C-alpha positions as CSV (number, residue, x, y, z in Angstrom):
1,X,80.5,128.2,102.6
2,X,77.0,128.3,101.2
3,X,74.2,130.4,102.8
4,X,72.3,127.2,103.6
5,X,75.3,125.7,105.4
6,X,75.7,128.9,107.4
7,X,72.0,128.9,108.4
8,X,72.3,125.2,109.5
9,X,75.3,126.1,111.7
10,X,73.4,129.0,113.3
11,X,70.3,126.8,113.9
12,X,72.6,124.2,115.6
13,X,74.2,126.8,117.8
14,X,70.8,128.1,118.9
15,X,69.6,124.6,119.7
16,X,72.8,124.0,121.7
17,X,72.3,127.3,123.6
18,X,68.7,126.3,124.6
19,X,69.7,122.8,125.7
20,X,69.8,122.9,129.5
21,X,71.1,119.4,129.6
22,X,74.6,120.5,128.6
23,X,75.3,121.7,132.2
24,X,73.4,121.4,135.4
25,X,71.7,124.7,135.9
26,X,70.7,123.9,139.5
27,X,74.0,122.6,140.7
28,X,76.3,124.9,138.8
29,X,74.5,128.2,137.9
30,X,77.8,130.2,137.8
31,X,79.4,127.7,135.5
32,X,76.3,127.6,133.3
33,X,76.3,131.4,133.0
34,X,80.0,131.5,132.2
35,X,79.6,128.8,129.5
36,X,76.7,130.7,127.9
37,X,78.8,133.8,127.8
38,X,81.7,131.9,126.3
39,X,79.5,130.4,123.7
40,X,78.0,133.8,122.8
41,X,81.5,135.1,122.3
42,X,82.4,132.1,120.1
43,X,79.2,132.5,118.1
44,X,80.0,136.1,117.4
45,X,83.5,135.2,116.3
46,X,82.0,132.4,114.1
47,X,79.6,134.9,112.4
48,X,82.4,137.5,112.1
49,X,84.6,134.9,110.4
50,X,81.8,134.0,108.0
51,X,81.3,137.6,107.0
52,X,85.0,138.1,106.5
53,X,85.2,135.0,104.4
54,X,82.4,136.1,102.2
55,X,84.3,139.4,101.7
56,X,87.4,137.3,100.7
57,X,89.4,138.5,103.7
58,X,90.7,135.0,104.3
59,X,93.5,136.0,106.8
60,X,91.0,137.8,109.1
61,X,88.5,135.0,108.7
62,X,91.1,132.5,109.7
63,X,92.0,134.5,112.9
64,X,88.3,134.8,113.9
65,X,87.6,131.1,113.4
66,X,90.8,130.1,115.2
67,X,89.6,132.1,118.3
68,X,86.2,130.6,118.2
69,X,87.7,127.1,117.8
70,X,89.5,127.3,121.2
71,X,86.2,128.3,122.9
72,X,84.1,125.6,121.3
73,X,86.8,123.0,122.3
74,X,86.7,124.2,125.9
75,X,82.9,123.8,125.9
76,X,83.2,120.3,124.4
77,X,81.0,121.2,121.4
78,X,82.4,118.5,119.1
79,X,80.1,119.0,116.2
80,X,80.7,122.8,116.0
81,X,84.4,122.1,116.5
82,X,84.4,119.9,113.4
83,X,82.5,122.6,111.4
84,X,85.0,125.3,112.5
85,X,87.9,123.1,111.4
86,X,86.3,122.7,108.0
87,X,85.9,126.5,107.8
88,X,89.6,127.0,108.7
89,X,90.4,124.6,105.8
90,X,88.4,126.8,103.5
91,X,90.2,129.9,104.7
92,X,93.6,128.3,104.2
93,X,92.5,127.2,100.7
94,X,91.7,130.8,99.9
95,X,95.1,131.8,101.0
96,X,96.8,129.1,98.9
97,X,98.0,127.2,102.0
98,X,96.9,123.8,100.8
99,X,98.9,121.8,103.3
100,X,97.2,123.4,106.3
101,X,93.9,123.3,104.4
102,X,94.1,119.6,104.0
103,X,95.1,119.1,107.6
104,X,92.1,121.1,108.9
105,X,89.8,119.2,106.6
106,X,91.1,115.8,107.7
107,X,90.7,116.8,111.4
108,X,87.1,117.8,110.6
109,X,86.4,114.6,108.8
110,X,87.7,112.5,111.7
111,X,85.4,114.4,114.2
112,X,82.4,113.9,111.9
113,X,83.0,110.2,111.7
114,X,83.7,110.0,115.4
115,X,80.4,111.5,116.4
116,X,78.5,109.9,113.5
117,X,77.7,113.3,111.9
118,X,77.0,111.8,108.4
119,X,75.9,115.1,106.9
120,X,79.0,116.9,108.2
121,X,81.1,114.1,106.8
122,X,79.6,114.6,103.3
123,X,80.3,118.3,103.2
124,X,83.9,117.9,104.4
125,X,84.5,115.2,101.8
126,X,83.2,117.7,99.3
127,X,85.6,120.5,100.5
128,X,88.6,118.1,100.6
129,X,87.8,117.0,97.0
130,X,87.8,120.7,96.0
131,X,91.4,121.0,97.3
132,X,92.6,118.0,95.4
133,X,91.0,119.5,92.3
134,X,92.8,122.8,93.0
135,X,96.2,121.1,93.0
136,X,95.6,119.0,90.0
137,X,94.8,115.6,91.5
138,X,91.5,115.1,89.6
139,X,91.1,111.4,90.2
140,X,91.3,111.9,94.0
141,X,88.8,114.7,93.6
142,X,86.3,112.5,91.7
143,X,86.6,109.9,94.4
144,X,85.8,112.4,97.1
145,X,82.9,113.9,95.2
146,X,81.4,110.4,94.6
147,X,81.6,109.6,98.3
148,X,79.9,112.9,99.1
149,X,77.2,112.1,96.6
150,X,76.7,108.7,98.0
151,X,76.1,110.3,101.5
152,X,73.8,112.9,100.0
153,X,71.7,110.1,98.4
154,X,71.7,108.1,101.7
155,X,70.4,111.0,103.8
156,X,68.3,112.6,101.1
157,X,70.2,115.9,101.3
158,X,69.4,117.6,98.0
159,X,72.0,120.4,98.6
160,X,74.8,117.9,99.1
161,X,73.6,116.0,96.1
162,X,73.6,119.1,93.9
163,X,77.0,120.3,95.0
164,X,78.6,116.9,94.5
165,X,77.0,116.6,91.0
166,X,78.1,120.1,90.0
167,X,81.7,119.3,91.0
168,X,81.6,115.9,89.3
169,X,80.5,117.5,86.1
170,X,83.3,120.1,86.3
171,X,86.0,117.5,87.1
172,X,84.8,115.1,84.4
173,X,85.0,118.0,82.0
174,X,88.7,118.5,83.0
175,X,89.3,114.8,82.3
176,X,87.5,114.9,78.9
177,X,84.6,112.6,79.9
178,X,82.0,114.5,77.8
179,X,79.1,112.1,78.2
180,X,78.9,112.6,82.0
181,X,79.4,116.4,82.0
182,X,76.0,117.7,80.9
183,X,74.1,115.1,82.9
184,X,75.8,116.2,86.2
185,X,75.7,119.9,85.5
186,X,72.1,120.1,84.3
187,X,70.9,117.9,87.3
188,X,72.7,120.1,89.7
189,X,71.4,123.4,88.2
190,X,67.9,122.1,88.4
191,X,68.3,121.3,92.1
192,X,69.7,124.8,92.9
193,X,67.2,126.8,90.9
194,X,64.0,124.8,91.6
195,X,64.4,122.9,94.9
196,X,67.2,124.3,97.1
197,X,67.7,127.9,96.0
198,X,71.4,128.7,96.2
199,X,72.7,131.6,94.0
200,X,76.3,130.8,94.6
201,X,75.9,127.3,93.3
202,X,73.8,128.5,90.4
203,X,76.6,130.9,89.4
204,X,79.3,128.2,89.6
205,X,77.3,125.7,87.5
206,X,76.6,128.4,84.8
207,X,80.4,129.0,84.6
208,X,81.0,125.3,84.1
209,X,78.2,125.0,81.5
210,X,80.0,127.9,79.7
211,X,83.3,126.0,79.8
212,X,81.7,122.9,78.4
213,X,79.7,124.9,75.7
214,X,82.9,126.7,74.6
215,X,84.7,123.4,74.2
216,X,81.8,122.1,72.0
217,X,82.2,125.2,69.8
218,X,79.2,127.4,70.6
219,X,81.0,130.5,71.7
220,X,77.9,132.7,71.7
221,X,76.1,130.4,74.1
222,X,79.3,130.2,76.2
223,X,79.4,134.0,76.6
224,X,75.7,134.0,77.7
225,X,76.5,131.4,80.4
226,X,79.5,133.3,81.6
227,X,77.7,136.7,81.7
228,X,74.8,135.2,83.7
229,X,77.4,133.7,86.1
230,X,79.3,136.9,86.4
231,X,76.1,138.8,87.2
232,X,75.2,136.4,90.0
233,X,78.7,136.3,91.4
234,X,78.8,140.1,91.6
235,X,75.4,140.1,93.3
236,X,76.6,137.9,96.1
237,X,80.1,139.5,96.1
238,X,81.8,136.2,95.3
239,X,85.1,137.9,94.3
240,X,87.1,134.7,93.8
241,X,84.3,133.3,91.6
242,X,84.2,136.6,89.7
243,X,87.9,136.3,88.9
244,X,87.5,132.8,87.5
245,X,84.5,133.8,85.3
246,X,86.3,136.9,84.1
247,X,89.2,134.6,83.0
248,X,86.7,132.4,81.1
249,X,85.2,135.4,79.3
250,X,88.7,136.6,78.3
251,X,89.5,133.2,76.8
252,X,86.3,133.2,74.7
253,X,86.9,136.7,73.4
254,X,90.5,135.8,72.7
255,X,89.4,132.9,70.5
256,X,87.1,135.3,68.7
257,X,90.1,137.6,68.0
258,X,88.8,140.4,70.1
259,X,92.1,141.0,71.9
260,X,91.3,144.3,73.5
261,X,88.3,142.9,75.3
262,X,90.1,139.7,76.2
263,X,93.0,141.6,77.7
264,X,90.6,143.8,79.6
265,X,88.8,140.8,81.2
266,X,92.2,139.2,82.2
267,X,93.5,142.4,83.7
268,X,90.3,142.8,85.8
269,X,91.0,139.3,87.1
270,X,94.6,140.2,88.1
271,X,93.4,143.4,89.8
272,X,90.7,141.7,91.8
273,X,92.9,138.7,92.7
274,X,95.6,141.0,94.1
275,X,93.0,143.1,96.0
276,X,91.6,140.1,97.8
277,X,95.0,138.2,98.0
278,X,93.6,135.3,95.9
279,X,97.1,134.2,94.9
280,X,96.1,131.2,92.8
281,X,93.7,133.5,90.9
282,X,96.6,135.9,90.3
283,X,98.7,133.1,88.9
284,X,96.0,132.0,86.6
285,X,95.0,135.5,85.4
286,X,98.6,136.4,84.7
287,X,99.0,133.2,82.7
288,X,95.9,133.9,80.7
289,X,97.1,137.5,80.1
290,X,100.5,136.2,78.9
291,X,98.9,133.7,76.5
292,X,96.6,136.4,75.1
293,X,99.5,138.7,74.4
294,X,101.4,135.8,72.8
295,X,98.5,135.1,70.4
296,X,97.9,138.8,69.7
297,X,101.6,139.2,68.8
298,X,102.8,141.3,71.7
299,X,105.7,139.0,72.6
300,X,107.4,141.4,75.1
301,X,104.3,141.7,77.2
302,X,103.7,137.9,77.0
303,X,107.2,137.2,78.4
304,X,106.7,139.7,81.2
305,X,103.3,138.3,82.4
306,X,104.2,134.6,82.0
307,X,107.4,135.0,84.0
308,X,105.4,136.8,86.7
309,X,102.9,134.0,86.8
310,X,105.6,131.3,87.1
311,X,107.5,133.1,89.8
312,X,104.4,133.8,91.9
313,X,103.3,130.2,91.3
314,X,106.6,128.9,92.6
315,X,106.4,131.0,95.7
316,X,102.8,129.8,96.2
317,X,103.9,126.2,95.7
318,X,106.0,126.5,98.8
319,X,102.8,127.1,100.7
320,X,101.5,123.7,99.7
321,X,103.9,122.0,102.1
322,X,103.2,118.4,102.6
323,X,104.8,115.6,100.7
324,X,107.0,115.6,97.7
325,X,104.0,114.2,95.7
326,X,101.8,117.1,96.7
327,X,104.6,119.6,95.7
328,X,104.9,117.9,92.3
329,X,101.1,117.8,91.8
330,X,100.8,121.6,92.4
331,X,103.9,122.2,90.3
332,X,102.0,120.6,87.4
333,X,99.7,123.6,87.3
334,X,102.7,125.7,86.2
335,X,103.8,123.3,83.5
336,X,101.4,124.8,80.9
337,X,102.7,128.3,81.7
338,X,106.3,127.1,81.3
339,X,105.5,125.7,77.8
340,X,103.8,128.9,76.8
341,X,106.9,130.9,77.9
342,X,109.1,128.5,75.9
343,X,107.0,129.2,72.8
344,X,107.3,133.0,73.3
345,X,111.1,132.8,73.7
346,X,111.5,130.7,70.6
347,X,109.3,133.2,68.7
348,X,111.7,135.9,69.9
349,X,114.6,133.8,68.7
350,X,115.9,133.2,72.2
351,X,116.4,129.4,72.2
352,X,119.0,129.4,75.0
353,X,116.6,131.2,77.3
354,X,113.9,128.8,76.3
355,X,116.2,125.9,77.3
356,X,116.6,127.4,80.8
357,X,112.9,127.6,81.2
358,X,112.4,124.0,80.1
359,X,115.1,122.6,82.4
360,X,114.0,124.7,85.4
361,X,110.5,123.2,85.4
362,X,111.9,119.7,85.5
363,X,114.2,120.0,88.4
364,X,112.9,122.5,90.9
365,X,110.8,120.2,93.2
366,X,113.4,117.4,93.2
367,X,116.3,119.8,93.7
368,X,114.5,121.4,96.7
369,X,113.8,117.9,98.1
370,X,117.5,117.0,97.8
371,X,118.5,120.3,99.4
372,X,116.5,119.5,102.4
373,X,117.5,115.8,102.8
374,X,121.0,115.4,101.4
375,X,123.3,113.8,103.9
376,X,126.7,114.8,102.7
377,X,127.1,118.5,102.1
378,X,124.7,121.4,101.6
379,X,123.3,122.2,98.2
380,X,121.9,125.5,99.4
381,X,118.7,126.9,98.0
382,X,117.6,126.3,94.5
383,X,119.8,128.2,92.0
384,X,118.4,129.0,88.6
385,X,120.6,127.5,85.9
386,X,122.4,129.8,83.6
387,X,123.5,129.2,80.0
388,X,127.1,129.2,81.0
389,X,126.4,126.6,83.7
390,X,124.7,124.3,81.2
391,X,127.7,124.6,78.9
392,X,130.0,123.8,81.7
393,X,128.0,120.7,82.7
394,X,128.2,119.4,79.1
395,X,132.0,119.9,79.1
396,X,132.4,118.2,82.5
397,X,130.3,115.3,81.4
398,X,132.3,115.0,78.2
399,X,128.9,114.3,76.6
400,X,126.3,115.6,74.2
401,X,123.1,116.5,76.0
402,X,119.8,116.3,74.2
403,X,116.8,117.9,75.9
404,X,113.2,117.6,74.6
405,X,110.1,119.6,75.4
406,X,106.7,118.6,74.1
407,X,104.5,121.6,73.3
408,X,100.7,121.5,73.2
409,X,98.1,123.9,71.9
410,X,94.4,124.2,71.5
411,X,92.8,123.3,68.1
412,X,89.3,123.1,66.8
413,X,88.7,119.6,65.5
414,X,85.2,119.0,64.0
415,X,84.0,121.9,66.1
416,X,85.3,120.7,69.4
417,X,88.1,122.4,71.3
418,X,90.9,119.9,71.9
419,X,94.4,120.1,73.3
420,X,96.9,118.4,70.9
421,X,100.6,118.0,70.4
422,X,101.9,121.0,68.4
423,X,105.7,121.0,68.3
424,X,108.7,119.2,69.7
425,X,111.5,121.5,70.9
426,X,114.9,119.8,70.8
427,X,118.1,121.4,72.2
428,X,121.6,119.8,71.9
429,X,124.6,120.8,74.0
430,X,127.8,119.3,72.7
431,X,131.0,118.6,74.8
432,X,132.4,122.0,73.7
433,X,129.4,123.8,75.1
434,X,127.8,124.7,71.8
435,X,124.0,124.9,72.1
436,X,121.8,124.3,69.1
437,X,118.0,124.3,68.7
438,X,115.5,122.5,66.4
439,X,111.7,122.5,66.3
440,X,109.8,119.5,64.9
441,X,106.2,120.0,63.7
442,X,104.0,117.4,65.3
443,X,100.7,118.5,63.8
444,X,100.9,116.2,60.8
445,X,101.0,113.2,63.1
446,X,97.4,113.6,64.2
447,X,96.1,115.6,61.2
448,X,97.3,113.2,58.5
449,X,98.4,110.0,60.2
450,X,95.7,109.9,63.0
451,X,98.3,109.2,65.6
452,X,100.5,111.1,68.2
453,X,104.0,111.0,69.5
454,X,102.6,109.5,72.7
455,X,100.8,106.8,70.7
456,X,104.0,105.9,68.8
457,X,105.9,105.5,72.1
458,X,103.1,103.3,73.5
459,X,102.8,101.1,70.5
460,X,106.6,100.6,70.2
461,X,106.7,99.7,73.9
462,X,103.8,97.3,73.7
463,X,105.3,95.5,70.8
464,X,108.5,94.8,72.7
465,X,107.1,93.7,76.1
466,X,106.6,90.1,76.9
467,X,105.2,88.2,79.9
468,X,108.1,87.3,82.1
469,X,109.3,88.5,85.5
470,X,106.4,90.9,86.0
471,X,103.8,88.8,87.7
472,X,101.2,91.4,88.0
473,X,101.1,93.7,84.9
474,X,100.0,92.5,81.5
475,X,99.7,94.7,78.4
476,X,98.2,94.4,75.0
477,X,101.0,93.8,72.5
478,X,101.2,94.7,68.8
479,X,103.2,92.8,66.3
480,X,107.0,93.2,66.1
481,X,106.8,94.7,62.6
482,X,104.5,97.4,63.9
483,X,106.8,98.1,66.8
484,X,109.8,98.3,64.5
485,X,108.0,100.8,62.3
486,X,107.2,103.0,65.2
487,X,110.8,102.9,66.5
488,X,112.0,104.0,63.0
489,X,109.4,106.8,62.9
490,X,110.4,107.9,66.4
491,X,114.0,108.0,65.2
492,X,113.0,110.3,62.3
493,X,111.3,112.6,64.7
494,X,113.7,112.6,67.6
495,X,117.2,111.8,66.3
496,X,117.4,112.4,62.5
497,X,117.0,116.2,62.8
498,X,119.9,116.4,65.1
499,X,122.0,113.5,63.8
500,X,124.8,115.8,62.6
501,X,125.2,117.2,66.1
502,X,125.6,113.9,67.9
503,X,129.0,112.4,68.9
504,X,130.7,110.5,66.1
505,X,132.9,108.4,68.5
506,X,131.0,105.4,69.8
507,X,132.8,105.8,73.1
508,X,131.3,109.3,73.7
509,X,128.3,109.6,75.8
510,X,124.8,110.7,74.7
511,X,122.6,112.0,77.5
512,X,118.9,112.3,76.9
513,X,116.6,114.6,79.0
514,X,113.2,113.2,77.9
515,X,109.9,114.9,78.5
516,X,106.3,113.7,78.9
517,X,105.6,110.5,77.0
518,X,109.3,110.3,75.9
519,X,110.2,109.4,79.5
520,X,109.0,105.8,78.7
521,X,110.9,105.5,75.4
522,X,113.8,102.9,75.0
523,X,116.2,105.3,73.2
524,X,118.7,102.4,72.8
525,X,116.4,100.6,70.4
526,X,115.8,103.5,68.0
527,X,117.1,102.9,64.5
528,X,117.1,104.8,61.2
529,X,115.7,101.9,59.1
530,X,115.0,98.2,59.3
531,X,118.6,97.3,58.4
532,X,120.3,100.1,60.2
533,X,122.2,100.2,63.4
534,X,120.4,100.6,66.7
535,X,121.3,103.8,68.5
536,X,123.1,101.9,71.3
537,X,125.5,100.4,68.7
538,X,126.7,103.9,67.8
539,X,126.9,105.6,71.2
540,X,126.8,105.0,75.0
541,X,123.4,106.3,76.2
542,X,122.1,107.4,79.5
543,X,119.2,109.6,80.7
544,X,118.5,112.2,83.4
545,X,115.5,114.1,84.7
546,X,117.1,117.5,84.0
547,X,120.5,119.0,83.3
548,X,120.6,120.4,86.8
549,X,119.9,117.0,88.4
550,X,122.6,115.5,86.1
551,X,125.0,118.0,87.5
552,X,123.9,117.1,91.1
553,X,124.5,113.4,90.4
554,X,128.1,114.2,89.4
555,X,128.6,116.1,92.6
556,X,127.2,113.2,94.6
557,X,129.4,110.6,92.8
558,X,132.2,109.1,94.9
559,X,134.3,106.4,93.1
560,X,133.9,102.8,94.3
561,X,136.9,101.3,96.1
562,X,137.8,97.6,95.8
563,X,136.6,97.1,99.4
564,X,133.2,98.4,98.5
565,X,132.5,95.5,96.1
566,X,132.8,93.1,99.0
567,X,130.2,95.1,101.0
568,X,127.8,95.3,98.1
569,X,124.2,94.5,98.9
570,X,123.0,91.8,96.5
571,X,119.6,90.2,96.9
572,X,117.5,88.0,94.6
573,X,114.4,85.9,94.5
574,X,113.1,86.6,98.0
575,X,110.3,84.5,99.4
576,X,107.6,86.4,97.6
577,X,105.0,88.6,99.4
578,X,101.3,88.4,98.6
579,X,99.6,91.4,97.0
580,X,96.2,92.5,95.7
581,X,96.1,95.3,93.2
582,X,92.3,95.0,93.1
583,X,90.6,95.7,96.4
584,X,87.8,93.3,95.5
585,X,90.1,90.3,95.3
586,X,92.1,88.6,98.0
587,X,95.9,89.0,97.9
588,X,97.9,86.5,95.8
589,X,101.5,85.5,96.2
590,X,103.8,86.7,93.5
591,X,105.5,84.0,91.5
592,X,109.0,83.0,92.5
593,X,112.0,83.9,90.2
594,X,114.5,81.1,90.2
595,X,116.5,82.8,87.5
596,X,116.8,85.9,89.8
597,X,118.3,83.7,92.6
598,X,121.0,82.4,90.1
599,X,121.6,86.0,88.9
600,X,122.1,87.3,92.4
601,X,124.5,84.5,93.4
602,X,126.5,84.9,90.1
603,X,126.9,88.7,90.6
604,X,127.7,88.3,94.3
605,X,130.5,85.9,93.5
606,X,131.8,88.3,90.9
607,X,131.8,91.1,93.5
608,X,133.3,88.8,96.2
609,X,130.3,89.1,98.4
610,X,127.3,86.9,99.5
611,X,123.9,87.1,98.0
612,X,120.8,87.4,100.2
613,X,118.1,85.1,98.8
614,X,114.9,83.4,99.8
615,X,113.4,83.9,103.2
616,X,116.6,85.7,104.3
617,X,115.9,88.6,101.9
618,X,113.3,90.2,104.1
619,X,112.3,93.8,103.9
620,X,113.8,94.4,107.4
621,X,117.2,92.8,106.4
622,X,117.5,94.8,103.2
623,X,116.4,98.1,104.7
624,X,119.0,97.6,107.5
625,X,121.8,97.2,105.0
626,X,120.7,99.8,102.4
627,X,122.0,103.0,104.0
628,X,125.7,102.0,104.1
629,X,125.9,99.9,100.9
630,X,127.9,101.5,98.1
631,X,126.6,99.1,95.4
632,X,123.0,97.7,95.6
633,X,121.6,95.0,93.3
634,X,118.1,93.8,93.8
635,X,116.8,91.0,91.5
636,X,113.1,90.6,92.3
637,X,109.7,91.7,91.2
638,X,109.0,95.4,90.7
639,X,105.3,96.1,91.4
640,X,104.5,99.1,89.2
641,X,100.8,99.5,90.2
642,X,101.3,99.3,94.0
643,X,99.7,102.5,95.3
644,X,97.9,101.5,98.5
645,X,98.5,103.8,101.4
646,X,101.2,105.7,99.4
647,X,101.3,108.7,97.2
648,X,104.1,107.5,95.0
649,X,103.5,104.4,92.8
650,X,105.7,101.4,92.9
651,X,107.3,98.9,95.2
652,X,110.1,96.3,95.4
653,X,109.0,92.8,96.4
654,X,111.0,91.4,99.3
655,X,110.3,88.6,101.8
656,X,107.5,89.5,104.3
657,X,107.8,89.1,108.1
658,X,105.6,89.5,111.1
659,X,106.3,93.2,111.1
660,X,105.6,94.1,107.4
661,X,104.2,92.8,104.1
662,X,107.6,92.7,102.4
663,X,106.9,95.5,100.0
664,X,109.5,98.3,100.0
665,X,107.6,101.2,98.5
666,X,108.9,104.1,96.4
667,X,107.6,106.4,99.1
668,X,109.7,104.7,101.8
669,X,112.8,104.8,99.6
670,X,112.4,108.6,98.9
671,X,112.6,109.3,102.7
672,X,115.9,107.4,103.0
673,X,119.5,108.7,103.0
674,X,121.6,106.3,101.0
675,X,125.4,106.1,100.4
676,X,125.2,104.0,97.3
677,X,127.0,105.2,94.2
678,X,125.1,102.7,92.1
679,X,121.7,101.0,92.5
680,X,120.5,98.4,90.0
681,X,116.9,97.3,90.1
682,X,117.0,94.1,88.1
683,X,113.2,93.8,88.1
684,X,110.4,94.6,85.6
685,X,109.0,98.1,85.1
686,X,111.2,99.7,87.7
687,X,111.8,102.7,85.5
688,X,108.1,103.4,85.2
689,X,105.6,105.4,87.3
690,X,103.4,108.4,87.1
691,X,104.6,110.9,84.4
692,X,104.9,114.5,85.7
693,X,106.7,117.6,84.7
694,X,109.2,116.8,87.4
695,X,110.0,113.4,85.9
696,X,108.7,109.9,86.6
697,X,107.1,109.6,90.0
698,X,108.2,106.1,90.9
699,X,111.2,104.0,92.1
700,X,113.9,105.8,90.0
701,X,113.0,109.3,91.2
702,X,112.7,108.0,94.8
703,X,116.3,106.7,94.6
704,X,117.5,110.0,93.2
705,X,115.8,111.7,96.1
706,X,117.5,109.3,98.5
707,X,120.9,110.6,97.2
708,X,121.9,107.9,94.6
709,X,123.8,109.4,91.6
710,X,123.5,106.4,89.3
711,X,120.5,104.0,88.8
712,X,119.8,101.2,86.4
713,X,116.1,100.5,85.9
714,X,113.9,98.8,83.4
715,X,111.1,100.0,81.1
716,X,109.3,96.7,80.6
717,X,109.1,93.0,81.5
718,X,112.1,90.9,80.6
719,X,112.6,87.1,81.0
720,X,114.9,85.8,83.7
721,X,117.7,84.4,81.6
722,X,118.4,87.4,79.3
723,X,118.3,89.6,82.4
724,X,120.8,87.5,84.3
725,X,123.2,87.4,81.3
726,X,123.0,91.1,80.7
727,X,123.6,92.0,84.3
728,X,126.6,89.6,84.6
729,X,128.1,91.3,81.5
730,X,127.5,94.7,83.0
731,X,129.3,94.0,86.3
732,X,132.2,92.3,84.5
733,X,132.8,95.5,82.5
734,X,132.5,97.6,85.6
735,X,135.1,95.5,87.3
736,X,137.4,96.0,84.3
737,X,137.3,99.8,85.0
738,X,134.8,101.0,82.4
739,X,132.3,103.6,83.2
740,X,128.7,102.7,83.9
741,X,127.3,103.9,80.5
742,X,129.9,102.0,78.5
743,X,129.5,98.9,80.7
744,X,125.7,98.9,80.1
745,X,126.2,99.5,76.4
746,X,128.7,96.6,76.0
747,X,126.3,94.3,78.0
748,X,123.5,95.3,75.6
749,X,125.7,94.6,72.6
750,X,126.6,91.2,73.9
751,X,123.0,90.3,74.3
752,X,122.2,91.7,70.9
753,X,124.5,89.2,69.3
754,X,122.6,86.4,71.0
755,X,119.2,88.0,70.1
756,X,119.7,89.9,66.8
757,X,116.8,92.1,65.7
758,X,115.0,91.5,69.0
759,X,115.5,94.4,71.4
760,X,113.0,93.1,73.9
761,X,115.7,91.1,75.5
762,X,118.3,93.9,75.9
763,X,116.8,97.4,75.4
764,X,114.6,97.6,78.5
765,X,117.4,98.7,80.9
766,X,118.5,102.3,81.1
767,X,121.1,104.2,83.1
768,X,119.7,107.2,84.9
769,X,122.1,109.8,86.3
770,X,125.9,109.9,86.4
771,X,128.0,107.7,84.1
772,X,131.4,107.9,85.7
773,X,133.3,104.8,86.7
774,X,131.8,103.0,89.6
């Protein structure tokens, strides 16, 4: 809370105390006297909370403000109530309790809008945006800051304008939008030094200017900014701000090779954070300390501090509470620490331990979600995987598991500090339980070829996608020759180095655990050269979010009985809903899919059941049948970009009704408890979503969260007829008793014969999860 805000609150309280219109002094003198005493008590608690907050005693500040809140509510002082709720949110943020912090802020925002307190609304929007920034949701943070700035401009509140601009500059710097950073930061610094004197804001802006200047390569100027900021923060006893600036100074001195001074600054950050219970600061300071030890060559100390940072971060993440999406967003802040720890362990020649670290980061949030919601059986609390468990999983799967981890590092490129791809770590675990490791150097990609692994994946995908069943998403497409070249180059990076460790028998399974941009790669379409075999021709392929989730999928698998086929849920070409992905345009009805209707009816006949199509395929009808169906096949539009009113992107288009818009969202699916052993989303882009360290946030992950062990989803848009043919082949092989991975492989091979050298018609679909016979 800034000093000017505090003074505004005190002025408001005094005005309220002197307003005899709040109660009738003539008719109720006793009540008036009591009210004034109550208010005086609340005012003292309010001031006490402010002083405790400034001293970084957030727990005590929380208690004082909670006591004052009850009194202000009893007195009916709505504006002050809203302010106290905002303060409670700040205290919870200081404690790392982001779920309660957001809850308090949203209550405060509702009151501000209810009583038309425009100024209060602006400041609450600012605080709420700060929380989103803390947990890694930068785009939401920018939206909040821009709304706060708009209010500041509207009511000519220079302090609000300056705060919003300062935070916009900082967040745009996080996102790499350099052209906006200096403009916002310099404007805000001028406001707080020349117009509205605010030392705390000056200090924060100087820190952000130091961050930006360091990125641009002027380390001497960056140190000056940080030292000025540190002096101001110590003057006003901003202990949390002091921790953050100490960390920045440590990073600069580390880059200069002054390890002793860098370590000293980071240790100061750890000590202060622990003293004031600033847990997020402790996590960050420990990470910085571990990275500094790594770069200075003290690997043992690096491991110790990085593990401590991760463990504390995971315990702090549980305080976030809230939705699965919020849990994953906060977990993203630990992803960099995990990759640093993997680097240290590889440097120590401990590749198996590094594999455990890589896999742990990709499964923890989803595992905990499944532990809390699983219908049949109890998974218990999250158990850290062991090397022996991973070997056992590979033996049980009778498969070779390949797990990737994309490693980044900081590099100076033409003077500017940039984060770039550095290495690709690859582990293989064969059916005998043998673990092998390979590291692929990725620096030549951007140093010599002016590209990246992520770019290669994007170009390959774009060259394969064509307009078809996806009625709402259109992409730029490169030529087929460019796409084939990228697929071959990806083979050289991802498969060739480990080719001698892959299964030789084409009936054996190959399970990929992709990471980062590789989550969107069609592994089936990789090939060694233009005339060589596609990877799917040589092996049955499936993917999984992590080895632990792969094991969980096996536990959840229950073989399909003949009677289950008759009760399969098959739907296709529903009466399409209308949707608007652009809020400035009216909704438009999605195009019908006559081929999807034929597909659904063909598959239903094959399974001895009845397809639900047209106006009968409503969201209500499908949702009613979903929980008990053992096989689910939905042939309709997948709407990748649908994000309105939800935190998880993606929706399945079904027929609308008077009760709903017909869109079954990924967020709704994640909250279900399903009995299905297999769900096939025969729609476009159903395997896509938001890439996170915990996997793809979208439809596929939501189905795993709902308890489905095996899912077939698509990576791009596919025309109706090839999709119908591929799916028919897939179910025919399932009915013959083959497992899911082999059934999908044979279906792809059948389509390949009809469309040689054209993977766009068959390579989009992938099996996620368990491969055992349906």
